[in-house]
C-alpha atoms as an extended CHARMM CRD file, in Angstrom:
* protein
*
        64  EXT
         1         1  UNK       CA              0.0000000000        0.0000000000        0.0000000000  PROA      1               0.0000000000
         2         2  UNK       CA              1.2640000000        3.4490000000       -0.8540000000  PROA      2               0.0000000000
         3         3  UNK       CA              1.4480000000        5.4130000000        2.3920000000  PROA      3               0.0000000000
         4         4  UNK       CA              2.7440000000        8.6940000000        1.0280000000  PROA      4               0.0000000000
         5         5  UNK       CA              0.5880000000       11.7980000000        1.2100000000  PROA      5               0.0000000000
         6         6  UNK       CA              0.1500000000       12.0840000000       -2.5630000000  PROA      6               0.0000000000
         7         7  UNK       CA             -3.5570000000       11.3020000000       -2.4360000000  PROA      7               0.0000000000
         8         8  UNK       CA             -5.4340000000       14.2870000000       -3.7950000000  PROA      8               0.0000000000
         9         9  UNK       CA             -7.7890000000       16.0520000000       -1.4040000000  PROA      9               0.0000000000
        10        10  UNK       CA             -9.6360000000       17.9030000000       -4.1230000000  PROA      10              0.0000000000
        11        11  UNK       CA             -9.9380000000       18.2990000000       -7.8760000000  PROA      11              0.0000000000
        12        12  UNK       CA             -7.0700000000       17.0320000000      -10.0310000000  PROA      12              0.0000000000
        13        13  UNK       CA             -3.9330000000       19.0920000000       -9.5730000000  PROA      13              0.0000000000
        14        14  UNK       CA             -4.9460000000       20.5400000000       -6.2110000000  PROA      14              0.0000000000
        15        15  UNK       CA             -3.1800000000       20.2050000000       -2.8420000000  PROA      15              0.0000000000
        16        16  UNK       CA             -2.2280000000       16.8370000000       -1.3820000000  PROA      16              0.0000000000
        17        17  UNK       CA             -3.9390000000       15.1470000000        1.5370000000  PROA      17              0.0000000000
        18        18  UNK       CA             -2.5930000000       16.6420000000        4.8000000000  PROA      18              0.0000000000
        19        19  UNK       CA             -0.3650000000       14.2580000000        6.7760000000  PROA      19              0.0000000000
        20        20  UNK       CA             -2.6360000000       14.2160000000        9.9050000000  PROA      20              0.0000000000
        21        21  UNK       CA             -5.6330000000       13.2070000000        7.7450000000  PROA      21              0.0000000000
        22        22  UNK       CA             -3.6460000000       10.4790000000        6.0060000000  PROA      22              0.0000000000
        23        23  UNK       CA             -2.4150000000        9.2260000000        9.3870000000  PROA      23              0.0000000000
        24        24  UNK       CA             -6.0060000000        9.1070000000       10.7050000000  PROA      24              0.0000000000
        25        25  UNK       CA             -7.1320000000        7.0690000000        7.6950000000  PROA      25              0.0000000000
        26        26  UNK       CA             -4.2110000000        4.6440000000        8.0600000000  PROA      26              0.0000000000
        27        27  UNK       CA             -4.8270000000        4.3630000000       11.8230000000  PROA      27              0.0000000000
        28        28  UNK       CA             -8.4600000000        3.5120000000       11.0980000000  PROA      28              0.0000000000
        29        29  UNK       CA             -7.3700000000        0.7310000000        8.7440000000  PROA      29              0.0000000000
        30        30  UNK       CA             -4.7690000000       -0.6650000000       11.1350000000  PROA      30              0.0000000000
        31        31  UNK       CA             -5.9180000000       -3.9330000000       12.6810000000  PROA      31              0.0000000000
        32        32  UNK       CA             -9.2520000000       -3.9510000000       10.8600000000  PROA      32              0.0000000000
        33        33  UNK       CA            -10.1270000000       -7.5390000000        9.8670000000  PROA      33              0.0000000000
        34        34  UNK       CA            -13.8070000000       -7.1860000000        8.9630000000  PROA      34              0.0000000000
        35        35  UNK       CA            -15.5290000000       -3.8620000000        8.4270000000  PROA      35              0.0000000000
        36        36  UNK       CA            -15.1790000000       -0.6280000000        6.5750000000  PROA      36              0.0000000000
        37        37  UNK       CA            -13.5900000000        2.7790000000        6.7370000000  PROA      37              0.0000000000
        38        38  UNK       CA            -15.6500000000        5.5860000000        5.2370000000  PROA      38              0.0000000000
        39        39  UNK       CA            -14.0600000000        8.9110000000        4.3770000000  PROA      39              0.0000000000
        40        40  UNK       CA            -16.5330000000       11.8000000000        4.1060000000  PROA      40              0.0000000000
        41        41  UNK       CA            -15.4400000000       14.6100000000        1.7870000000  PROA      41              0.0000000000
        42        42  UNK       CA            -17.1090000000       18.0140000000        1.4740000000  PROA      42              0.0000000000
        43        43  UNK       CA            -15.9330000000       20.7780000000       -0.8360000000  PROA      43              0.0000000000
        44        44  UNK       CA            -12.8260000000       18.7410000000       -1.6640000000  PROA      44              0.0000000000
        45        45  UNK       CA            -11.7810000000       18.3720000000        2.0030000000  PROA      45              0.0000000000
        46        46  UNK       CA            -11.9490000000       15.3740000000        4.3270000000  PROA      46              0.0000000000
        47        47  UNK       CA            -14.3590000000       16.3000000000        7.1020000000  PROA      47              0.0000000000
        48        48  UNK       CA            -15.0190000000       12.9440000000        8.7680000000  PROA      48              0.0000000000
        49        49  UNK       CA            -13.6680000000        9.4020000000        9.0050000000  PROA      49              0.0000000000
        50        50  UNK       CA            -15.9450000000        6.5840000000       10.1890000000  PROA      50              0.0000000000
        51        51  UNK       CA            -14.7190000000        3.1120000000       11.1360000000  PROA      51              0.0000000000
        52        52  UNK       CA            -17.2050000000        0.2780000000       11.4090000000  PROA      52              0.0000000000
        53        53  UNK       CA            -15.7450000000       -2.9430000000       12.7470000000  PROA      53              0.0000000000
        54        54  UNK       CA            -17.5360000000       -6.2600000000       12.5910000000  PROA      54              0.0000000000
        55        55  UNK       CA            -16.7340000000       -9.1550000000       14.8690000000  PROA      55              0.0000000000
        56        56  UNK       CA            -17.4440000000      -12.5330000000       13.3320000000  PROA      56              0.0000000000
        57        57  UNK       CA            -17.9880000000      -15.5800000000       15.4950000000  PROA      57              0.0000000000
        58        58  UNK       CA            -17.9350000000      -19.1230000000       14.2080000000  PROA      58              0.0000000000
        59        59  UNK       CA            -19.5860000000      -21.9410000000       16.1040000000  PROA      59              0.0000000000
        60        60  UNK       CA            -17.6720000000      -25.1680000000       16.6250000000  PROA      60              0.0000000000
        61        61  UNK       CA            -20.0730000000      -26.9800000000       14.2560000000  PROA      61              0.0000000000
        62        62  UNK       CA            -19.3550000000      -24.5350000000       11.4090000000  PROA      62              0.0000000000
        63        63  UNK       CA            -15.5780000000      -24.8070000000       11.7210000000  PROA      63              0.0000000000
        64        64  UNK       CA            -15.4910000000      -28.5820000000       11.0440000000  PROA      64              0.0000000000
């Protein structure tokens, strides 16, 4: 995965994603096994990051 801050935060050719925002996105992804990370963008700027984590349980019968 490319972890540099070259992800655009707006229309093509505009400023790059600020390092704290990129770090927050990567932190949200860290350790996530099942779930999703949603990045909300408004007017070309990241305004919110949501992390939804799902915990999956398997019964002993299903694992055989």
